[in-house]
Structure formats: C-alpha cells, structure tokens
N, C-alpha and C positions, 0 to 999 in steps of 0.2 A: 305488519301482517305478511305472512308468507303467501305467495301465490304460485301454484304449480300448474302450469298448462300442459306439460308433458312429463310423464313419469320416467320414461327411459331417455337417456342422453347418449349412450354408447361410449361415454368418456371413460367408464370403468372397465371396459372390455380388456384392457391391458393389465388388469390386476391391481389397479390403483384407484384411489378415491380422493376427491377434493376436500380440503380443509377450509375453514372459515377465512384464513389469510390468503387463500388462493394457491397455496402449495399443494402438492399431491403426496399421498402416503400409500404404502403398500397395504392392501386390504387385510393382510395377516400380521401387520405390525402391532406392537403392544398398544399403541394409541387406539387402533381400531378394535382390538380385542376388548379394551376397556369400554369404548363406546357401545360395542355390541352387547356386552354383558349388562350395561345399564339399560339398554333397550329390552333385553330379555326380562330383566327384573320388572321393568315398567309393564311389559305385557302380562307378566304373572300377577301384578297388582290389578291390572284390568280384569283379569279372570276373577280375582277376589271381589272386585267391585260388582261384577255381574251377579254374585251370590248374595249381595247385601240389599236390604230394603232401603228406601229413602231414609235419611237420617244422618247424624254426625259422622259415624264411622265411614260411611260411603262417601260423604262430602270431603272428609279429610283425605281419603285415599285418592280422590280425584284431584285435589290440590297437590298432593304428593306427585301424582303422575305429571302434572305441569312442571313441578320442580325438577323432575328427572329429565324432562326435555331441556330445561335450563342447564342441567348438569351435562347432558350430552353436548350441548353447544359450547359449554366451557371446555370440555375435553377436546373438542374439535378446533379449539383456538390455541395453537402452540404459542409458547413464549413464557417469559418470566414476570410479566406485568399482569397482576390479577385484579387490577382496578376496573370495575365495571364502567361502561360509558354508553352513550347512545348507540354506538356502533359495535360495542363488544359486550356480550352477555357473560357475566361471571356469577357464580354462586357466591353469596355473601354470608358472613357469620350469622346474621339474623335468621337465616333459614334453618340452621342447625339448632339455634336457640329456641325457635318455635317448636321444633320437635321435642326438645327437652321439656318445655312447658306442657306439651301434650302428654308426654310420658308421665310426668309427675301427676297430672290430673287423672289420667287413666289408672295409674298405679295406686292412687289413694283409696280406691274402692276394692282393691284386691288384698286377699290375705297373703302373708309371706309364703314363699315357696318352701316346702319341706323336702322336696326331691326335684331332680331334673324332670322335665316333662317331655313326653313323646309328641312329635308333631302330628296332631290329629284332634279328635273331639268332634265338634260340629263341622259340617261341610265348609261353612264360611271360615272357621278358624283354621281348618286344614289348608284351605286355599291361601290364607294369609301366611301360614308357615312355609308353604312352597315359595311364596313371594319373598319371605325373609331369607330363605336359603339362596334364592337368586340374588338378593341384595348382597349377601355375604360373598358370593362369587364375584359380583361386580367390584366389591371392595378389594378383593384379592387382585383382580385385574388392574384396578387403579393403582394399588401400591406397587405392582410389578412395573407399571408405566413410570411411576414416580422414582423407581430405582434407576431409570435411564433418561428421564426428561422431567422438566419442572411440571408439577401438578399443583393446582390451587389448594392450599391448605384448608380453606373453607369447604371445598368440595369433598376432600377426604373426611373432614369432620361430619359433614352432612350424611355421607353414605354410611358412616359408622353409626351415627345416631339413628338413622332410618331402620337398620336391622333391629336395634333395641326397641324402637317404637312398634315395629311389626310384631315382635315377640309379646310385648305387653298387650297390644290390640288383640292378638290371638287368644290370650287368656281372658280378656274381657268378653270376647265373642263366645267363649266356652263358659257361659253363665258366670262371669266374674271369677273364673278359676274353678268353680265347682265341677265342671265337666272336663277339666284337664285330665289327660291320660298320663299317669305317673310312671316313671321308669322304676322298675324293680330290679336292681342289680343282681345278675346271676339267676334270675327267676327260672330260666329254662335249662339249667344245668342238669 
C-alpha cells in the first residue's frame, strides 16, 4: 500500500519527474504525456461514476479506474521486460480479456447499429462518451511513446479494448441503444 505523508517534494521544480526505476524524465516527454493522458481518462471515468447509481456499470468503472492506475504504473516503469513481479506492476493480457468478455456481455442486449451515433443521450452516457474520447487520446499518446520506447503490448491492448468497452457501455446507458443519438450525414446542409 502506498503511504504519502507529504504531497510536495520540490524534486520536480526543475521540470523533471521520477519514474519507478529511480530515473528522472522531463515532464513534457512522451512517457509523461502518455501517463498524463491515462490520468485524464481516469478522471473522466470518475466523473461518469459520479452520475451512476449503485450497480454493475458503476462497479465496473471503479474496477477500470484501478486498472488505469496499474497502467500508469506500467508506463512509469521503463524497460523491455514486461513480466510482472512483486516489485514491478505490469498490465497483463487477462485485463484486456476481461474487457472483451464484458463487451460481449453488454453487446448481447443491444440491437446492431444502423448508423454512427453522436456522443450524447442520457447524462450518464454522455459522460461515458467523454471518458471514451479521453481513452482514445491516451491510446494515441501511448502509441506515440511506443514509437520511441518500449511499451507493454498488454497495456496497448488494454487501452484499445477500454475505448470499445466505453462505447458499448454508453449505448447500454442510453436505454440499450434506444436513446442513442444517430448521426444523419449532411442533415444541416
């Protein structure tokens, strides 16, 4: 368990931040951009959680928030060895597989899409769409990092699956798709 007695350390006043292995990284580096984007996505999911009543969708999003902290720790651990250990936290393939099972379960009750949908509908669904867009940004930041440094393939799969999960969850929260707002191409020409 993490214990924080003091929130400020002053060690980042020079524009760097510490990584898990003890090395330091510029705060504007691709690694930190990816970690920050994951944090923003997690915050957006927290906003969605606040709009949901007790129940499975809310509980699932809280579990996902914990996974995103795992993902941040993974990204903050440079190197090519993605094997988890007692001292090194890594995202594992099972986490993406759990999202796949959840997507399949949620999607079973939905009618097939006949159009793209606009991000909206109910307040809860709209908040989940905002979170989905944030997750897509995090994925772009992670793939940018992967172009210059090793990134855990399981972490990349997880973030990709998560945006799919959030899309399907938003449809479920829109009365199983009945309240989806459909895109009408060229409607306002």
